[in-house]
C-alpha positions in Angstrom: 1.2 28.4 -3.6 -0.1 31.3 -1.6 1.7 33.0 1.5 0.4 32.8 4.5 2.6 35.1 5.8 0.0 37.6 3.6 -2.8 36.2 6.2 0.0 36.8 9.5 1.0 33.5 9.1 5.0 32.4 8.9 6.3 32.5 5.5 6.8 29.5 3.7 9.7 28.5 1.8 9.9 25.3 -0.9 13.0 22.9 -0.7 13.4 19.8 -2.1 14.8 16.5 -1.1 15.3 13.1 -2.8 12.7 10.4 -2.7 13.7 7.1 -1.8 14.5 6.7 -5.8 16.8 9.4 -5.7 14.1 11.8 -7.8 13.6 14.9 -5.9 10.2 16.2 -4.5 9.3 19.6 -2.8 7.9 20.7 -0.1 6.9 23.5 1.9 8.8 24.4 5.4 8.6 26.9 7.9 11.3 29.7 7.6 11.0 30.6 11.2 12.4 27.7 11.9 9.6 26.4 14.6 9.3 22.9 15.2 6.1 20.7 15.3 5.0 20.3 18.9 1.9 17.5 20.4 0.1 18.4 23.1 -1.7 15.2 23.9 -5.6 16.2 25.0 -6.9 13.6 27.4 -9.9 14.5 29.5 -9.9 11.3 30.9 -6.7 9.2 30.7 -7.9 5.7 29.7 -6.8 5.9 26.4 -2.8 6.9 27.5 -2.9 3.1 28.8 -4.1 1.7 25.9 -1.4 3.9 24.0 -2.9 6.5 22.0 -4.6 9.9 22.6 -7.9 11.0 22.4 -6.7 14.2 20.5 -3.4 15.6 19.4 -2.9 19.7 19.1 -0.6 20.3 16.7 1.7 23.6 16.5 4.7 24.8 14.6 4.1 21.6 11.9 6.0 22.3 8.6 4.7 19.0 6.5 1.5 17.4 6.6 1.1 13.6 4.8 -2.0 12.0 4.4 -1.5 8.5 3.9 -4.2 5.8 1.8 -4.9 2.9 3.8 -2.4 0.5 3.7 -3.0 -3.0 3.5 -1.8 -6.7 3.9 -0.3 -6.6 0.4 3.1 -7.5 -1.2 4.8 -4.5 -4.0 2.3 -6.3 -6.9 -0.6 -5.2 -4.8 -1.3 -8.9 -4.5 -2.9 -9.8 -0.8 -0.7 -11.9 1.6 -1.5 -13.7 4.8 -5.1 -14.6 3.9 -6.7 -15.3 7.6 -3.7 -14.4 9.6 -5.0 -10.7 11.0 -1.6 -10.8 13.3 0.3 -10.9 10.2 -1.5 -8.6 7.9 -1.3 -6.2 10.8 2.1 -6.7 10.4 2.5 -6.1 6.7 0.2 -3.4 6.9 2.6 -1.5 9.2 5.7 -2.4 7.3 3.9 -0.9 4.2 2.5 2.5 5.9 6.4 2.7 7.2 7.3 2.3 4.2 4.8 5.1 2.0 6.4 7.2 5.0 9.8 6.3 4.8 9.2 7.3 1.0 8.9 10.9 2.4 11.1 10.8 4.9 8.9 10.3 7.6 9.1 8.0 10.3 5.7 6.1 12.5 6.8 8.6 15.1 5.5 11.1 12.7 1.7 9.6 12.8 -0.4 11.8 14.8 -3.8 9.7 13.4 -4.2 6.2 12.6 -7.3 4.9 11.6 -7.9 1.2 11.5 -10.4 -0.6 9.8 -11.3 -4.5 10.1 -13.4 -6.9 9.0 -12.4 -8.4 12.7 -12.6 -6.3 15.8 -12.0 -8.6 18.6 -8.9 -10.2 16.8 -7.5 -6.9 16.2 -8.1 -5.8 19.7 -6.2 -8.9 20.7 -3.1 -8.2 18.7 -3.2 -4.0 19.3 -0.3 -3.8 21.4 1.6 -5.1 17.9 0.6 -1.5 16.6 2.1 0.1 20.1 4.9 -1.6 20.1 6.1 -0.9 16.7 5.3 3.2 17.8 8.1 2.5 20.0 5.5 4.7 22.7 4.8 7.7 20.0 0.9 8.3 20.8 -1.5 9.4 17.6 -5.1 9.9 17.8 -7.0 6.6 16.5 -10.6 5.1 15.6 -10.9 2.0 14.9 -13.7 0.7 12.8 -15.3 -2.7 12.3 -16.3 -3.0 8.3 -18.2 -5.8 6.8 -15.3 -5.9 4.2 -12.3 -4.3 2.4 -10.6 -3.8 -0.6 -10.3 -7.4 -1.2 -12.3 -10.6 -0.1 -8.7 -12.5 2.5 -7.9 -8.7 3.6 -8.4 -8.4 7.3 -7.4 -5.0 8.3 -6.0 -1.5 6.9 -4.1 1.1 8.3 -5.2 5.2 7.4 -2.4 7.6 8.7 -2.2 10.9 9.2 1.6 11.8 9.5 3.6 15.3 10.5 7.0 17.0 11.0 
């Protein structure tokens, strides 16, 4: 790993935290103890009322978690809740929270959430389920209507970036 202090950045040190199963994993922390700050960038305010920001300027970050899309599958990868977008959205959020927890993060650490759906109008009717689950923590987002997802019964997938 390159030490960014050589290029004028903050020096990093390796830290070790346990995973949910107790095995350790290493990550880098800012030795100056700078906390991450989110600065909402909203040239117009319509998005704030919808529960997301047009952009987030992140300063002082230490860790970045880039999540593959999480969808409505059980522990074996089998799709659940076919034909029910609301239930699939809830399960996708559960799965996203599980990935975040494994990295000792939470939904409040998500700075970008890309949403892929085969049913745009239905998703928008249930969008408050996402913002309610985030409990006031806003994020940058892109919502994309797609003809299909990884499985024929899947209707929604959530791709997130989290930082702390």
